[in-house]
C-alpha positions as CSV (number, residue, x, y, z in Angstrom):
1,Q,0.0,0.0,0.0
2,R,2.9,2.4,0.7
3,L,3.9,2.2,-3.0
4,L,0.3,2.7,-4.1
5,Y,0.0,5.9,-2.0
6,M,3.4,7.1,-3.2
7,R,2.7,6.6,-6.9
8,T,-1.0,7.3,-7.2
9,I,-3.0,10.5,-6.9
10,F,-5.9,9.7,-4.7
11,T,-8.9,11.1,-2.9
12,Y,-9.6,9.6,0.4
13,M,-12.8,9.4,2.5
14,W,-12.7,7.8,5.9
15,D,-15.0,5.2,7.4
16,D,-15.8,3.6,10.8
17,H,-12.4,2.2,11.6
18,D,-10.8,5.7,11.2
19,W,-13.0,6.6,14.2
20,L,-11.2,4.2,16.5
21,G,-13.5,1.3,16.3
22,N,-15.9,-0.8,14.4
23,N,-19.1,0.9,13.2
24,E,-18.1,4.1,15.1
25,D,-19.4,7.5,14.1
26,A,-20.0,11.1,15.4
27,Q,-21.5,9.8,18.7
28,N,-18.0,9.0,19.7
29,V,-17.0,12.6,20.5
30,E,-13.4,12.0,21.4
31,A,-12.7,9.8,18.3
32,A,-14.5,12.4,16.1
33,D,-12.2,15.2,17.3
34,V,-9.1,13.1,16.7
35,A,-10.3,11.8,13.3
36,K,-11.2,15.3,12.0
37,R,-7.9,16.9,13.0
38,G,-5.9,14.0,11.6
39,Y,-7.7,14.1,8.3
40,S,-6.9,17.8,7.9
41,I,-3.3,17.3,8.7
42,A,-2.4,14.1,6.9
43,I,-4.9,13.6,4.0
44,P,-4.6,15.6,0.7
45,H,-8.1,16.7,-0.3
46,Y,-10.2,19.1,-2.4
47,P,-11.8,22.2,-0.8
48,L,-14.4,21.2,1.8
49,A,-17.9,22.2,0.8
50,A,-18.8,22.9,4.4
51,V,-16.1,25.5,4.8
52,E,-16.8,27.1,1.4
53,S,-20.4,27.5,2.1
54,G,-19.7,29.0,5.6
55,Y,-21.4,26.1,7.4
56,A,-18.1,25.3,9.2
57,S,-15.7,28.0,10.2
58,A,-12.6,25.8,10.6
59,E,-11.4,23.1,8.4
60,E,-10.1,21.0,11.3
61,T,-13.6,20.6,12.8
62,A,-15.6,20.6,9.6
63,P,-17.2,17.6,8.0
64,K,-15.1,16.4,5.0
65,Y,-17.7,16.1,2.1
66,Q,-16.3,17.5,-1.2
67,A,-16.7,17.4,-4.9
68,F,-14.5,17.9,-8.0
69,T,-14.6,17.5,-11.7
70,I,-12.2,15.7,-14.1
71,G,-13.0,16.3,-17.7
72,T,-16.7,15.6,-18.0
73,V,-17.0,13.5,-14.9
74,R,-18.3,14.9,-11.6
75,F,-17.1,13.1,-8.5
76,V,-19.2,13.6,-5.3
77,I,-17.8,12.4,-2.0
78,T,-20.0,12.4,1.0
79,D,-18.9,12.3,4.6
80,L,-21.2,9.7,6.3
81,R,-19.4,9.6,9.7
82,S,-18.9,13.1,10.9
83,E,-22.6,13.9,11.4
84,S,-24.3,10.5,11.6
85,E,-26.4,9.3,14.5
86,K,-27.5,5.7,14.7
87,S,-31.3,4.8,14.6
88,T,-33.0,3.5,17.6
89,E,-36.5,2.2,18.5
90,D,-37.6,5.9,19.0
91,S,-35.5,7.6,16.3
92,S,-34.9,7.0,12.6
93,G,-31.3,8.4,13.0
94,K,-29.5,10.4,10.5
95,T,-26.5,9.7,8.3
96,Y,-25.7,13.4,7.6
97,S,-26.7,16.9,8.6
98,D,-29.4,18.9,6.7
99,E,-26.6,21.1,5.3
100,Q,-24.8,18.1,3.8
101,K,-28.1,16.6,2.5
102,E,-28.9,19.9,0.7
103,W,-25.4,20.0,-0.8
104,L,-25.7,16.4,-2.0
105,Y,-29.1,16.9,-3.5
106,N,-27.9,19.9,-5.4
107,E,-24.9,18.1,-6.8
108,L,-27.1,15.2,-8.0
109,A,-29.6,17.6,-9.6
110,Q,-26.9,18.9,-11.9
111,A,-26.1,15.5,-13.3
112,E,-27.2,16.6,-16.8
113,N,-24.2,18.9,-17.0
114,Y,-21.8,15.9,-17.1
115,D,-21.3,12.7,-18.9
116,F,-21.1,10.8,-15.6
117,V,-21.7,11.5,-12.0
118,V,-19.8,9.3,-9.6
119,W,-21.1,9.3,-6.0
120,V,-18.7,7.9,-3.4
121,S,-20.8,6.4,-0.6
122,T,-18.7,4.8,2.2
123,R,-21.8,3.0,3.6
124,P,-23.2,-0.1,1.8
125,W,-26.5,0.9,0.1
126,T,-28.3,-2.3,-0.5
127,E,-28.4,-3.9,3.0
128,P,-31.9,-4.5,4.5
129,E,-33.5,-2.4,7.1
130,E,-31.9,-2.8,10.6
131,I,-32.5,-0.5,13.5
132,G,-29.0,0.7,14.7
133,G,-27.4,-0.8,11.6
134,D,-24.3,0.7,10.2
135,S,-25.2,0.5,6.5
136,W,-27.9,2.6,4.8
137,G,-30.3,0.0,6.1
138,G,-29.9,1.6,9.5
139,F,-31.0,5.0,8.1
140,V,-34.2,4.0,6.2
141,S,-35.7,7.5,6.1
142,D,-32.6,9.1,4.7
143,R,-32.2,6.3,2.1
144,D,-35.8,6.4,0.9
145,D,-35.7,10.2,0.5
146,L,-32.4,10.2,-1.4
147,S,-33.5,7.3,-3.6
148,A,-36.7,9.2,-4.5
149,H,-34.6,12.3,-5.3
150,I,-32.2,10.3,-7.5
151,A,-35.2,8.8,-9.4
152,S,-36.9,12.2,-10.0
153,T,-33.6,13.9,-11.2
154,I,-31.1,11.5,-12.7
155,G,-33.6,8.7,-13.4
156,A,-35.9,11.1,-15.2
157,G,-33.0,12.7,-16.9
158,P,-29.5,11.7,-18.0
159,K,-29.4,8.3,-16.3
160,N,-25.7,8.6,-15.8
161,L,-25.1,7.9,-12.1
162,L,-22.6,5.4,-10.8
163,V,-22.2,4.7,-7.1
164,L,-18.9,3.5,-5.6
165,S,-19.2,1.9,-2.2
166,G,-17.1,0.1,0.4
167,D,-17.1,-1.2,4.0
168,N,-18.5,-4.7,3.2
169,H,-15.0,-6.2,2.6
170,M,-15.9,-7.8,-0.7
171,V,-16.0,-7.3,-4.4
172,A,-19.6,-6.9,-5.6
173,F,-21.8,-5.3,-8.3
174,D,-25.5,-4.6,-8.6
175,D,-27.0,-3.4,-11.9
176,G,-29.8,-1.5,-10.2
177,S,-32.1,-4.3,-9.4
178,S,-31.5,-4.0,-5.7
179,T,-30.8,-0.2,-5.3
180,D,-34.3,1.3,-5.9
181,F,-35.9,2.4,-2.6
182,S,-37.7,5.4,-4.2
183,G,-41.2,3.9,-3.7
184,Q,-42.4,5.2,-7.1
185,D,-42.5,3.7,-10.6
186,E,-42.7,6.8,-12.8
187,F,-39.0,6.9,-13.4
188,P,-36.3,4.3,-13.1
189,G,-34.7,4.5,-9.7
190,G,-32.3,1.7,-9.7
191,F,-28.6,2.8,-10.3
192,P,-25.5,0.6,-10.6
193,V,-23.3,0.1,-7.5
194,F,-19.7,-0.9,-7.8
195,H,-18.6,-2.3,-4.4
196,S,-14.9,-2.4,-4.2
197,G,-13.1,-5.2,-2.3
198,P,-10.7,-4.9,0.6
199,L,-7.3,-3.9,-0.5
200,T,-5.8,-6.0,2.3
201,N,-8.4,-7.3,4.8
202,F,-10.5,-10.2,5.9
203,G,-14.0,-10.9,4.7
204,S,-17.0,-10.3,6.9
205,G,-15.3,-11.8,10.0
206,V,-15.6,-14.8,12.4
207,K,-19.2,-14.1,13.3
208,S,-20.4,-14.4,9.7
209,F,-18.3,-17.5,9.4
210,F,-20.7,-19.4,11.7
211,A,-23.8,-17.4,10.6
212,P,-23.3,-16.1,7.1
213,S,-25.2,-12.9,6.3
214,D,-27.1,-12.3,3.1
215,H,-25.9,-9.4,0.9
216,Y,-27.9,-7.9,-2.0
217,F,-26.1,-7.7,-5.3
218,T,-26.6,-9.1,-8.7
219,D,-23.0,-10.1,-8.8
220,G,-21.4,-10.3,-5.4
221,C,-19.8,-11.8,-2.4
222,M,-16.6,-12.3,-4.3
223,A,-14.3,-12.6,-1.3
224,F,-13.6,-15.3,1.3
225,N,-14.9,-15.0,4.8
226,S,-12.2,-14.9,7.6
227,E,-9.3,-15.0,5.1
228,V,-7.2,-12.1,4.1
229,N,-8.4,-10.8,0.7
230,Y,-6.3,-8.7,-1.6
231,Q,-8.8,-7.0,-3.9
232,F,-9.3,-3.8,-5.7
233,G,-11.3,-2.2,-8.5
234,T,-10.7,0.2,-11.4
235,V,-13.0,2.5,-13.3
236,E,-12.1,3.4,-16.9
237,F,-14.0,6.0,-19.0
238,E,-14.4,5.8,-22.7
239,F,-15.2,8.9,-24.6
240,P,-16.0,8.7,-28.3
241,S,-14.6,11.2,-30.8
242,D,-16.8,14.0,-32.1
243,E,-17.5,12.1,-35.3
244,V,-18.6,9.1,-33.4
245,V,-20.8,11.2,-31.1
246,E,-22.6,12.5,-34.1
247,S,-23.4,9.0,-35.1
248,G,-25.1,8.3,-31.8
249,S,-22.4,6.6,-29.8
250,R,-22.3,7.3,-26.1
251,P,-19.5,7.6,-23.5
252,C,-19.1,4.5,-21.5
253,V,-17.5,3.4,-18.3
254,I,-15.7,0.0,-17.8
255,L,-15.6,-1.5,-14.3
256,K,-13.0,-4.1,-13.4
257,S,-12.3,-6.0,-10.2
258,Y,-9.1,-7.9,-9.5
259,A,-7.8,-10.3,-6.8
260,D,-4.1,-10.3,-5.7
261,N,-2.8,-8.5,-8.9
262,S,-3.9,-7.1,-12.2
263,A,-3.5,-10.5,-13.9
264,N,-6.3,-12.0,-11.9
265,L,-9.5,-10.5,-13.2
266,I,-12.6,-11.2,-11.1
267,F,-15.2,-9.6,-13.4
268,T,-15.7,-6.7,-15.8
269,K,-18.8,-4.6,-16.6
270,R,-19.4,-2.0,-19.3
271,L,-22.0,0.7,-18.7
272,C,-22.9,3.5,-21.1
273,A,-24.4,7.0,-20.2
274,G,-28.1,7.2,-20.7
275,E,-28.5,3.5,-20.1
276,M,-27.2,3.1,-16.6
277,M,-30.5,3.2,-14.6
278,R,-33.4,0.8,-14.4
279,E,-36.4,-0.1,-12.4
280,G,-35.7,-2.0,-9.3
281,T,-37.1,-5.5,-8.6
282,T,-39.2,-6.6,-5.7
283,E,-37.1,-9.7,-5.2
284,S,-33.5,-8.7,-4.6
285,D,-30.6,-10.9,-5.6
286,T,-28.7,-12.2,-2.5
287,C,-25.4,-13.9,-1.9
288,T,-23.3,-14.9,1.0
289,L,-19.5,-14.9,1.4
290,P,-18.0,-18.3,0.9
291,R,-16.4,-19.5,4.1
292,L,-13.2,-21.0,2.8
293,S,-11.1,-20.8,-0.3
294,D,-10.4,-24.2,-2.1
295,T,-6.8,-24.1,-0.9
296,T,-7.8,-23.6,2.8
297,F,-10.5,-26.2,2.5
298,Y,-8.2,-28.9,1.1
299,M,-5.6,-28.0,3.8
300,F,-8.2,-28.7,6.5
301,V,-9.1,-32.0,4.8
302,A,-5.5,-33.0,4.8
303,A,-5.1,-31.9,8.4
304,L,-8.1,-34.0,9.5
305,A,-6.7,-37.0,7.6
306,V,-3.3,-36.6,9.3
307,I,-5.1,-36.2,12.7
308,G,-6.8,-39.5,12.0
309,V,-3.4,-41.1,11.4
310,Y,-2.2,-39.4,14.6
311,G,-5.0,-40.8,16.6
312,I,-4.6,-44.3,15.2
313,L,-0.9,-44.3,16.0
314,S,-1.6,-43.1,19.5
315,L,-4.2,-45.7,20.2
316,W,-1.9,-48.3,18.7
317,Y,0.8,-47.2,21.1
318,L,-1.8,-47.2,23.8
319,G,-2.5,-50.8,23.1
320,L,1.2,-51.7,23.6
321,K,0.9,-51.1,27.3
322,K,2.3,-47.6,27.1
323,C,-0.9,-45.9,28.3
324,I,0.5,-42.9,30.1
325,L,3.0,-41.9,27.5
326,A,0.4,-42.4,24.6
327,L,-2.1,-40.2,26.4
328,E,0.5,-37.5,26.8
329,Y,1.4,-37.6,23.1
330,F,-2.2,-37.4,21.9
331,G,-3.8,-35.6,24.7
332,I,-1.3,-32.8,25.2
333,G,-0.9,-32.2,21.5
334,L,-4.7,-32.0,21.0
335,L,-5.1,-29.7,24.1
336,F,-2.3,-27.4,22.7
337,F,-4.1,-27.2,19.4
338,L,-7.5,-26.4,20.9
339,L,-6.1,-23.8,23.2
340,N,-4.5,-22.0,20.3
341,L,-7.6,-22.2,18.2
342,M,-9.8,-20.8,21.1
343,A,-7.3,-18.0,21.7
344,A,-7.5,-17.0,18.0
345,V,-11.3,-17.0,18.0
346,A,-11.6,-15.3,21.3
347,G,-9.2,-12.6,20.1
348,A,-11.3,-12.0,17.1
349,F,-14.5,-11.7,19.1
350,C,-12.8,-9.2,21.4
351,F,-12.4,-6.9,18.4
352,G,-16.0,-7.2,17.2
353,T,-16.3,-8.6,13.7
354,L,-12.6,-8.6,12.9
355,G,-11.8,-11.8,11.1
356,V,-9.6,-14.8,12.0
357,D,-7.1,-15.8,9.3
358,V,-8.5,-19.2,8.7
359,F,-5.8,-20.0,6.2
360,S,-3.2,-19.6,8.9
361,I,-5.3,-21.8,11.2
362,A,-5.4,-24.4,8.5
363,I,-1.6,-24.3,8.1
364,F,-1.2,-24.5,11.9
365,T,-3.6,-27.5,12.1
366,L,-1.9,-29.4,9.4
367,T,1.6,-28.7,10.8
368,Q,0.4,-29.7,14.3
369,A,-1.0,-32.9,13.0
370,I,2.1,-33.8,11.0
371,L,4.4,-33.2,13.9
372,G,2.1,-35.2,16.2
373,S,2.1,-38.1,13.8
374,V,5.8,-38.0,13.4
375,F,6.3,-37.8,17.1
376,V,4.1,-40.8,17.9
377,G,5.5,-42.7,14.8
378,L,9.0,-42.3,16.1
379,A,7.9,-43.5,19.5
380,L,6.4,-46.6,17.9
381,R,9.5,-47.2,15.9
382,G,11.6,-46.9,19.0
383,Y,9.4,-49.3,20.9
384,Y,9.5,-52.0,18.2
385,A,13.2,-51.5,17.8
386,S,13.7,-52.2,21.5
387,I,11.4,-55.3,21.2
388,Q,13.4,-56.6,18.3
389,E,16.6,-56.1,20.3
390,E,15.2,-58.0,23.2
391,E,14.0,-60.8,20.9
392,K,17.5,-61.1,19.3
393,G,19.1,-61.3,22.8
394,V,16.7,-64.1,23.9
395,Q,17.3,-65.9,20.6
396,L,21.0,-65.7,21.0
397,Q,20.9,-67.0,24.5
398,D,18.7,-69.9,23.4
399,E,21.2,-70.7,20.6
400,V,24.1,-70.7,23.1
401,K,22.2,-73.1,25.4
402,I,21.3,-75.4,22.6
403,S,25.0,-75.5,21.4
404,V,26.3,-76.3,24.9
405,A,23.7,-79.0,25.4
406,N,24.5,-80.6,22.0
407,E,28.3,-80.6,22.8
408,A,27.7,-82.3,26.2
409,E,25.4,-84.8,24.6
410,A,27.9,-85.6,21.9
411,G,30.7,-86.0,24.4
412,E,28.7,-88.5,26.6
413,T,27.8,-90.5,23.5
414,V,31.5,-90.9,22.5
415,D,32.5,-92.1,26.0
416,N,29.7,-94.6,26.0
417,S,30.5,-96.0,22.6
418,Q,34.2,-96.4,23.5
419,R,33.3,-98.1,26.8
420,N,30.9,-100.5,25.0
421,Y,33.6,-101.2,22.4
422,L,36.2,-102.2,24.9
423,E,33.8,-104.3,26.8
424,E,32.8,-106.1,23.6
425,E,36.5,-106.8,22.6
426,V,37.5,-107.9,26.0
427,E,34.6,-110.3,26.0
428,V,35.6,-111.7,22.7
429,V,39.2,-112.2,23.9
430,V,38.1,-114.0,27.0
431,V,35.7,-116.3,25.2
432,N,37.9,-117.3,22.2
433,P,40.4,-119.5,24.0
434,T,37.6,-121.8,25.1
435,D,36.1,-122.2,21.7
436,H,39.2,-123.0,19.5
437,D,41.8,-125.7,19.3
438,P,45.2,-124.9,20.9
439,A,47.1,-125.6,17.7
440,E,44.9,-123.2,15.8
441,Q,45.4,-120.5,18.5
442,A,49.1,-120.9,18.3
443,T,49.0,-120.5,14.5
444,E,46.8,-117.4,14.9
445,R,49.1,-115.8,17.4
446,S,52.0,-116.3,15.0
447,N,50.2,-114.8,12.1
448,S,48.9,-111.9,14.1
449,N,52.4,-111.1,15.3
450,N,53.5,-110.8,11.8
451,R,50.7,-108.4,10.8
452,K,50.7,-104.7,11.2
453,R,48.5,-103.7,14.0
454,T,46.2,-100.9,13.3
455,P,44.5,-99.2,16.2
456,R,40.8,-98.6,16.0
457,N,39.4,-95.4,17.4
458,G,42.7,-94.7,19.1
459,F,42.7,-98.0,21.1
460,P,44.9,-101.2,20.6
461,D,42.8,-104.1,19.2
462,A,42.0,-107.1,21.3
463,T,44.7,-109.3,19.8
464,S,47.4,-107.0,20.9
465,V,46.0,-106.8,24.3
466,Y,45.9,-110.6,24.5
467,S,49.4,-111.1,23.1
468,M,50.7,-108.9,25.8
């Protein structure tokens, strides 16, 4: 915005937040004094009509309504804060003084002297009747009278009025269907309203997020509730050459709205002088601000999915007899998230209808869920890693026990086989002398002495034992 203000010639008219609060006006006397003096010191402006007419003696304390002409376009800027008083059950309220009302009516009555008249109204025009409301719907008597005056002058004549409006924090347009409150049908009383979006601001705020409000536009509600919107509008005038004018061509105005930058066009409208007003309709077009952008919505969906994974992992860990730790992981993380969310919402309510940046909450929720899932996931991984280490240790101990047992069993088997073998051989040696002839035994001993004796299993054979 700093670069915009440095590079662009602009005319500025304040609204409620310049009066130190939401929906503030002249009834806040202290804020009124500060706002008026600050405007005179810091805001470049055209001569103030109240000072020129002698209605106000000093510029610092004067209401700031003013008008100026560029080419064949007359710009009329009303001050709808300095002199306004909200309506009550006993009073219809007023949005401006009688002096400013007379000045405005006179400006509009001269519309035929210009190709276009552009009236800058800082209060939304099309909102429904509401006692104490901050839009024109809170000043029904003033709106009805002004609408009738517009119909009887501009509607009956040049039909070249364009109204620029703000305060609703959205881009919107109405072709005149919702703007006629004149109560007559002799002349067209519906005029086009170009509602410029917030240069850098939220939509309608956290209250409207839970209970969306209807707005009345044929093309409207082109902002996101409780998200920061970067929107602006431009007005371009087309004036035909003299030759084209003689052929019946009319000057036209082109309205364009953008989001984020001049490459992202929201909509465009083309209106021509003499054709800009129409009869209003009994059934007004309505719209509501969408709660979330697609990006924020899908971030919340992803966050909820990850939170589901987070919960499953925590319950899984809970089932592994780690109850206290699992409850800490899931419970403390969830509590921390809820406390932050409640703090953000409570902070928004403390400032009235200021929005909560839901996009930031979506990022926070997704980040919190991912970190929680990773945290519990790492805990699960560590748990199973320790279990595997314990199982490996037990398995290794079992293998060692089995190996030792096998070796002991193998050693006992060898000793038994050797003992049995000796007993069998000795038994053979003892029995043989009784079963053979002495002559054969002598021959056998002689032959055996001449043979090479080969030990079996490391022991001398029975014959060698006998011969000894």
